[in-house]
LOKEMI-417177 format. One record per residue (C-alpha): residue number from 0; residue in three letters; x negated, y, z. Coordinates in steps of 0.02 Angstrom, whole numbers, plus 32768, in hexadecimal, padded with zeros to 4 digits. Example, Ala and Ser with C-alpha at 12.3 -4.5 7.8 and 13.67 -1.06 7.14 Angstrom:
<rs>
{r 0; 'Ala'; {7D99; 7F1F; 8186}};
{r 1; 'Ser'; {7D54; 7FCB; 8165}};
</rs>
This chain:
<rs>
{r 0; 'Unk'; {0687; 22A2; 336B}};
{r 1; 'Unk'; {05D9; 22EF; 3375}};
{r 2; 'Unk'; {0545; 22C0; 3307}};
{r 3; 'Unk'; {04EC; 2277; 33A0}};
{r 4; 'Unk'; {0581; 2208; 33CA}};
{r 5; 'Unk'; {0591; 21CC; 3315}};
{r 6; 'Unk'; {04D6; 21A7; 330E}};
{r 7; 'Unk'; {04DD; 213F; 33AD}};
{r 8; 'Unk'; {0574; 20E0; 336D}};
{r 9; 'Unk'; {051F; 20BD; 32C7}};
{r 10; 'Unk'; {047C; 207F; 3315}};
{r 11; 'Unk'; {04DD; 2012; 338F}};
{r 12; 'Unk'; {0544; 1FC7; 3302}};
{r 13; 'Unk'; {04AA; 1FA5; 3298}};
{r 14; 'Unk'; {044E; 1F51; 3327}};
{r 15; 'Unk'; {04E8; 1EEB; 3352}};
{r 16; 'Unk'; {04FE; 1EB3; 329E}};
{r 17; 'Unk'; {0447; 1E82; 3291}};
{r 18; 'Unk'; {044C; 1E21; 3333}};
{r 19; 'Unk'; {04F1; 1DCE; 330B}};
{r 20; 'Unk'; {04B7; 1D97; 325F}};
{r 21; 'Unk'; {0414; 1D51; 32A3}};
{r 22; 'Unk'; {0471; 1CF3; 332C}};
{r 23; 'Unk'; {04F2; 1CAE; 32B4}};
{r 24; 'Unk'; {046B; 1C6F; 323F}};
{r 25; 'Unk'; {03F6; 1C22; 32C3}};
{r 26; 'Unk'; {03E2; 1B66; 32B0}};
{r 27; 'Unk'; {03BC; 1AEA; 333C}};
{r 28; 'Unk'; {0305; 1AC7; 335A}};
{r 29; 'Unk'; {031B; 1A12; 3320}};
{r 30; 'Unk'; {036B; 1A44; 327A}};
{r 31; 'Unk'; {031D; 19CF; 31F7}};
{r 32; 'Unk'; {0323; 1A56; 3172}};
{r 33; 'Unk'; {0290; 1AC9; 3191}};
{r 34; 'Unk'; {02B2; 1B23; 30EF}};
{r 35; 'Unk'; {0361; 1B50; 3129}};
{r 36; 'Unk'; {031B; 1B90; 31CD}};
{r 37; 'Unk'; {029F; 1C01; 3174}};
{r 38; 'Unk'; {0325; 1C48; 3102}};
{r 39; 'Unk'; {038D; 1C79; 3198}};
{r 40; 'Unk'; {0306; 1CE9; 31E1}};
{r 41; 'Unk'; {033D; 1D75; 316F}};
{r 42; 'Unk'; {02D5; 1E00; 31BA}};
{r 43; 'Unk'; {0233; 1DA4; 3195}};
{r 44; 'Unk'; {026C; 1D5A; 30F0}};
{r 45; 'Unk'; {02C7; 1DE0; 308E}};
{r 46; 'Unk'; {032D; 1DA1; 2FFE}};
{r 47; 'Unk'; {0338; 1E52; 2FB7}};
{r 48; 'Unk'; {0297; 1EB5; 2FB1}};
{r 49; 'Unk'; {0287; 1F6D; 2F84}};
{r 50; 'Unk'; {01CD; 1F92; 2F97}};
{r 51; 'Unk'; {0180; 1FF0; 2F03}};
{r 52; 'Unk'; {022A; 2001; 2EAF}};
{r 53; 'Unk'; {0289; 209A; 2E72}};
{r 54; 'Unk'; {0342; 20B0; 2E91}};
{r 55; 'Unk'; {03CD; 211C; 2E49}};
{r 56; 'Unk'; {0466; 213E; 2EB5}};
{r 57; 'Unk'; {0502; 219A; 2E78}};
{r 58; 'Unk'; {0576; 21C0; 2F0A}};
{r 59; 'Unk'; {0609; 2227; 2F45}};
{r 60; 'Unk'; {061C; 2278; 2FF0}};
{r 61; 'Unk'; {06BD; 22A9; 304B}};
{r 62; 'Unk'; {06CB; 2320; 30DE}};
{r 63; 'Unk'; {06EB; 22C0; 3180}};
{r 64; 'Unk'; {0732; 2351; 31E5}};
{r 65; 'Unk'; {078A; 23DD; 3186}};
{r 66; 'Unk'; {0793; 247F; 31E9}};
{r 67; 'Unk'; {0792; 2518; 3178}};
{r 68; 'Unk'; {0743; 24CB; 30DD}};
{r 69; 'Unk'; {0743; 2421; 3089}};
{r 70; 'Unk'; {06BF; 23DC; 3013}};
{r 71; 'Unk'; {06B1; 2351; 2F93}};
{r 72; 'Unk'; {05F9; 233C; 2F6B}};
{r 73; 'Unk'; {05C5; 22E1; 2ECB}};
{r 74; 'Unk'; {050C; 22BF; 2EBD}};
{r 75; 'Unk'; {0484; 2249; 2E82}};
{r 76; 'Unk'; {03EE; 220D; 2EE5}};
{r 77; 'Unk'; {0348; 21D3; 2E9D}};
{r 78; 'Unk'; {02D5; 2176; 2F15}};
{r 79; 'Unk'; {0232; 2117; 2F17}};
{r 80; 'Unk'; {0216; 2090; 2F9A}};
{r 81; 'Unk'; {0161; 2094; 2FD3}};
{r 82; 'Unk'; {0182; 1FFF; 3046}};
{r 83; 'Unk'; {0212; 1F91; 307E}};
{r 84; 'Unk'; {0240; 2011; 3104}};
{r 85; 'Unk'; {0206; 20BB; 30C1}};
{r 86; 'Unk'; {0240; 211E; 3029}};
{r 87; 'Unk'; {023C; 21CF; 2FE6}};
{r 88; 'Unk'; {02DD; 220F; 2F99}};
{r 89; 'Unk'; {0318; 22A7; 2F37}};
{r 90; 'Unk'; {03D3; 22CB; 2F32}};
{r 91; 'Unk'; {042E; 234F; 2ECE}};
{r 92; 'Unk'; {04DF; 2376; 2E9A}};
{r 93; 'Unk'; {0574; 23E8; 2EA6}};
{r 94; 'Unk'; {05FD; 23F7; 2F29}};
{r 95; 'Unk'; {06AF; 2423; 2EFE}};
{r 96; 'Unk'; {06ED; 2487; 2F94}};
{r 97; 'Unk'; {0782; 24EE; 2FCB}};
{r 98; 'Unk'; {07DA; 2538; 3063}};
{r 99; 'Unk'; {0844; 24C4; 30CC}};
{r 100; 'Unk'; {08FB; 24E5; 30F1}};
{r 101; 'Unk'; {08C7; 2525; 319C}};
{r 102; 'Unk'; {0859; 25AC; 314F}};
{r 103; 'Unk'; {08E3; 25DD; 30D5}};
{r 104; 'Unk'; {0962; 25E9; 3163}};
{r 105; 'Unk'; {08EF; 2659; 31CA}};
{r 106; 'Unk'; {08D8; 26CD; 3134}};
{r 107; 'Unk'; {0993; 26D3; 3110}};
{r 108; 'Unk'; {09C4; 26FA; 31C3}};
{r 109; 'Unk'; {0944; 2787; 31CD}};
{r 110; 'Unk'; {0985; 27D5; 312C}};
{r 111; 'Unk'; {0A30; 27E6; 317F}};
{r 112; 'Unk'; {09E6; 2856; 3206}};
{r 113; 'Unk'; {09D5; 290F; 31DB}};
{r 114; 'Unk'; {0923; 294E; 31F4}};
{r 115; 'Unk'; {095B; 2A04; 320A}};
{r 116; 'Unk'; {09F4; 29F9; 327B}};
{r 117; 'Unk'; {0A52; 2A7F; 32D9}};
{r 118; 'Unk'; {0A12; 2AB0; 3386}};
{r 119; 'Unk'; {0A2C; 2A27; 3405}};
{r 120; 'Unk'; {0A3F; 299A; 3386}};
{r 121; 'Unk'; {09E5; 28F7; 33B1}};
{r 122; 'Unk'; {09AE; 28D9; 32FD}};
{r 123; 'Unk'; {08F8; 28B0; 32D5}};
{r 124; 'Unk'; {088B; 293C; 328F}};
{r 125; 'Unk'; {07D9; 2908; 32BC}};
{r 126; 'Unk'; {07AC; 2851; 32AE}};
{r 127; 'Unk'; {071E; 27DA; 3286}};
{r 128; 'Unk'; {0711; 2758; 31FE}};
{r 129; 'Unk'; {070C; 269D; 3220}};
{r 130; 'Unk'; {0673; 262E; 3234}};
{r 131; 'Unk'; {064E; 2599; 31C2}};
{r 132; 'Unk'; {069E; 25DB; 3123}};
{r 133; 'Unk'; {0608; 25C4; 30AF}};
{r 134; 'Unk'; {062D; 253F; 302D}};
{r 135; 'Unk'; {059E; 24D7; 2FE8}};
{r 136; 'Unk'; {059A; 24C6; 2F2B}};
{r 137; 'Unk'; {04FB; 2495; 2ECC}};
{r 138; 'Unk'; {0484; 243F; 2F45}};
{r 139; 'Unk'; {03E1; 23DF; 2F4A}};
{r 140; 'Unk'; {037F; 238E; 2FD6}};
{r 141; 'Unk'; {02E2; 2323; 2FE2}};
{r 142; 'Unk'; {02B8; 22B3; 3073}};
{r 143; 'Unk'; {0277; 2213; 30BF}};
{r 144; 'Unk'; {02E0; 2177; 30DC}};
{r 145; 'Unk'; {02AD; 20FD; 3164}};
{r 146; 'Unk'; {0303; 2054; 3165}};
{r 147; 'Unk'; {02C1; 1FEB; 31F6}};
{r 148; 'Unk'; {0356; 1F75; 3201}};
{r 149; 'Unk'; {0376; 1EE8; 3187}};
{r 150; 'Unk'; {03F3; 1E5D; 31A5}};
{r 151; 'Unk'; {046E; 1DE2; 315D}};
{r 152; 'Unk'; {0527; 1DCB; 317E}};
{r 153; 'Unk'; {0576; 1D24; 3154}};
{r 154; 'Unk'; {0627; 1D55; 3128}};
{r 155; 'Unk'; {063B; 1CA8; 30DD}};
{r 156; 'Unk'; {05C2; 1C18; 30D1}};
{r 157; 'Unk'; {05AD; 1C33; 3017}};
{r 158; 'Unk'; {05AA; 1CF2; 301E}};
{r 159; 'Unk'; {0523; 1D3C; 308F}};
{r 160; 'Unk'; {0517; 1DFA; 3089}};
{r 161; 'Unk'; {046B; 1E46; 309F}};
{r 162; 'Unk'; {0466; 1EF7; 30E2}};
{r 163; 'Unk'; {03EB; 1F7F; 3111}};
{r 164; 'Unk'; {040A; 200B; 318F}};
{r 165; 'Unk'; {03AD; 20AF; 317F}};
{r 166; 'Unk'; {0391; 2161; 31BD}};
{r 167; 'Unk'; {036F; 21F3; 3148}};
{r 168; 'Unk'; {0328; 22A1; 3166}};
{r 169; 'Unk'; {02F7; 2331; 30F5}};
{r 170; 'Unk'; {0325; 23DB; 30B2}};
{r 171; 'Unk'; {0340; 2446; 3018}};
{r 172; 'Unk'; {03AC; 24D5; 2FD9}};
{r 173; 'Unk'; {0455; 24F9; 2F8C}};
{r 174; 'Unk'; {04CA; 2579; 2F41}};
{r 175; 'Unk'; {0554; 25B2; 2FB5}};
{r 176; 'Unk'; {05F8; 260F; 2FA0}};
{r 177; 'Unk'; {065E; 2665; 3026}};
{r 178; 'Unk'; {070E; 26AC; 3020}};
{r 179; 'Unk'; {0748; 270F; 30B8}};
{r 180; 'Unk'; {07F1; 26EE; 3107}};
{r 181; 'Unk'; {07F0; 2799; 315F}};
{r 182; 'Unk'; {07A2; 2819; 30E9}};
{r 183; 'Unk'; {0830; 2841; 3070}};
{r 184; 'Unk'; {0805; 28BC; 2FE6}};
{r 185; 'Unk'; {087F; 292E; 2F8A}};
{r 186; 'Unk'; {0914; 2928; 2FFD}};
{r 187; 'Unk'; {099C; 28A7; 301A}};
{r 188; 'Unk'; {0A34; 2888; 2FAE}};
{r 189; 'Unk'; {0AD6; 2848; 2FF9}};
{r 190; 'Unk'; {0A93; 285D; 30AB}};
{r 191; 'Unk'; {0B40; 284D; 30F8}};
{r 192; 'Unk'; {0B77; 27C0; 3086}};
{r 193; 'Unk'; {0B61; 2705; 308F}};
{r 194; 'Unk'; {0AC0; 26FC; 3028}};
{r 195; 'Unk'; {0A50; 2794; 3042}};
{r 196; 'Unk'; {09BE; 279D; 2FCA}};
{r 197; 'Unk'; {0917; 27F6; 2FCF}};
{r 198; 'Unk'; {0916; 2876; 2F41}};
{r 199; 'Unk'; {0864; 2863; 2EFF}};
{r 200; 'Unk'; {083D; 27C2; 2F59}};
{r 201; 'Unk'; {07D7; 279E; 2FF3}};
{r 202; 'Unk'; {0720; 27CD; 2FF8}};
{r 203; 'Unk'; {06AC; 274C; 2FAE}};
{r 204; 'Unk'; {05F0; 2733; 2FC2}};
{r 205; 'Unk'; {056F; 26C3; 2F71}};
{r 206; 'Unk'; {04C4; 2691; 2FB1}};
{r 207; 'Unk'; {0438; 2613; 2FA3}};
{r 208; 'Unk'; {0413; 25C2; 304B}};
{r 209; 'Unk'; {039F; 253F; 308F}};
{r 210; 'Unk'; {03EA; 2497; 30BF}};
{r 211; 'Unk'; {03B5; 241A; 3143}};
{r 212; 'Unk'; {03FA; 236A; 3133}};
{r 213; 'Unk'; {03FB; 22CB; 319B}};
{r 214; 'Unk'; {0457; 2229; 3179}};
{r 215; 'Unk'; {046E; 2179; 31B6}};
{r 216; 'Unk'; {04B9; 20ED; 3152}};
{r 217; 'Unk'; {04B9; 203A; 3117}};
{r 218; 'Unk'; {04A6; 1FEB; 306E}};
{r 219; 'Unk'; {04E9; 1F40; 3043}};
{r 220; 'Unk'; {048D; 1EE4; 2FB8}};
{r 221; 'Unk'; {04FB; 1E9D; 2F30}};
{r 222; 'Unk'; {0469; 1E52; 2ED0}};
{r 223; 'Unk'; {03AF; 1E72; 2EB8}};
{r 224; 'Unk'; {03CD; 1F0D; 2E50}};
{r 225; 'Unk'; {0456; 1F65; 2EB1}};
{r 226; 'Unk'; {04A7; 1F91; 2F57}};
{r 227; 'Unk'; {0544; 1FE7; 2F97}};
{r 228; 'Unk'; {0518; 207B; 3007}};
{r 229; 'Unk'; {0582; 20BF; 3098}};
{r 230; 'Unk'; {053F; 215A; 30EE}};
{r 231; 'Unk'; {0566; 21E5; 3168}};
{r 232; 'Unk'; {0507; 2284; 3136}};
{r 233; 'Unk'; {04F9; 232D; 318A}};
{r 234; 'Unk'; {04CC; 23CC; 312A}};
{r 235; 'Unk'; {0498; 2463; 3191}};
{r 236; 'Unk'; {0480; 2517; 3155}};
{r 237; 'Unk'; {047B; 25C6; 31A2}};
{r 238; 'Unk'; {0523; 2619; 31B5}};
{r 239; 'Unk'; {0549; 26D3; 319F}};
{r 240; 'Unk'; {05E7; 273C; 31AD}};
{r 241; 'Unk'; {0625; 27EB; 31D3}};
{r 242; 'Unk'; {0665; 282E; 3279}};
{r 243; 'Unk'; {06BF; 28D2; 32A5}};
{r 244; 'Unk'; {071F; 28D6; 3201}};
{r 245; 'Unk'; {0797; 2969; 31F1}};
{r 246; 'Unk'; {0825; 291B; 3190}};
{r 247; 'Unk'; {086E; 29C3; 315B}};
{r 248; 'Unk'; {07C7; 29F6; 310D}};
{r 249; 'Unk'; {07B7; 294C; 30B9}};
{r 250; 'Unk'; {0864; 2959; 306C}};
{r 251; 'Unk'; {0831; 29FF; 3020}};
{r 252; 'Unk'; {079C; 29AA; 2FCD}};
{r 253; 'Unk'; {0724; 29FA; 3048}};
{r 254; 'Unk'; {0689; 29AC; 3095}};
{r 255; 'Unk'; {069D; 2977; 314A}};
{r 256; 'Unk'; {0658; 28FD; 31C8}};
{r 257; 'Unk'; {05AA; 28CC; 3203}};
{r 258; 'Unk'; {054B; 2829; 31FB}};
{r 259; 'Unk'; {0563; 27B8; 3291}};
{r 260; 'Unk'; {04C5; 27BC; 32FC}};
{r 261; 'Unk'; {04D5; 2704; 332B}};
{r 262; 'Unk'; {0529; 26A7; 329C}};
{r 263; 'Unk'; {04E0; 25FD; 32C7}};
{r 264; 'Unk'; {04DD; 2566; 3254}};
{r 265; 'Unk'; {0561; 250B; 31F0}};
{r 266; 'Unk'; {0569; 244C; 31F3}};
{r 267; 'Unk'; {05BF; 23ED; 3168}};
{r 268; 'Unk'; {05D5; 2334; 318B}};
{r 269; 'Unk'; {0600; 22C3; 30F8}};
{r 270; 'Unk'; {0624; 220C; 30DF}};
{r 271; 'Unk'; {05C7; 21D2; 3044}};
{r 272; 'Unk'; {05EF; 213C; 2FD9}};
{r 273; 'Unk'; {0575; 210B; 2F50}};
{r 274; 'Unk'; {0520; 2081; 2EF0}};
{r 275; 'Unk'; {0463; 206D; 2EE1}};
{r 276; 'Unk'; {0416; 2026; 2E43}};
{r 277; 'Unk'; {036A; 1FDD; 2E66}};
{r 278; 'Unk'; {02E5; 1FD4; 2DDE}};
</rs>
């Protein structure tokens, strides 16, 4: 599922929820209780207001689609609501990340193939590394949150749930770590066995990179001072990797390969679950 498809689905769901809640709560025109009618117009009469209030949001994010890496991002957001619909937010934290089983399998299968075979052998000597192997670690972003939709769901007559849907956009920077699954240093032990291992480990790199981030989500108010937050967030950063790697040179601890001329961008999509404390 692409980010555009998920965004459309989210907006459609939010609009549907808002419309459904308003319809469910509408009273007949001849309802004798004007006060009840006013209370049901939730968009105009917000039970939970956030204007001029600070909020603190601890949250955890899980990777939605795991290809070559998986992330578990733990962070805290601090925001100030300048109005009922607009807020500025700073988020920072640390992501625990690692290779997926797919990445480990690719590395293991390549280790089994001799980089300096006899003449006529089909084994791989020159290869390129994989895209999207940078793992986000420490990270921080600052952005603007716009929440134009406010509504109420009546799950039960005595338990209405007020919610707010929002979009978020901003940017920042982070520390990144990369471990190759192609560039083996120091030779291979047990190449012809069941579990070949890279002698000195695969090449690793570290870098500080800029991050762009967009998100869309909903928060469900539990009381005047708090709300549960559900969010889909995308982190984007510039990718980089080596091409034309001579595996025989690499296994002899030599320097080989050149930077990819068109590395593109990496997108990390997380599902975030958090709780906002309003002050």
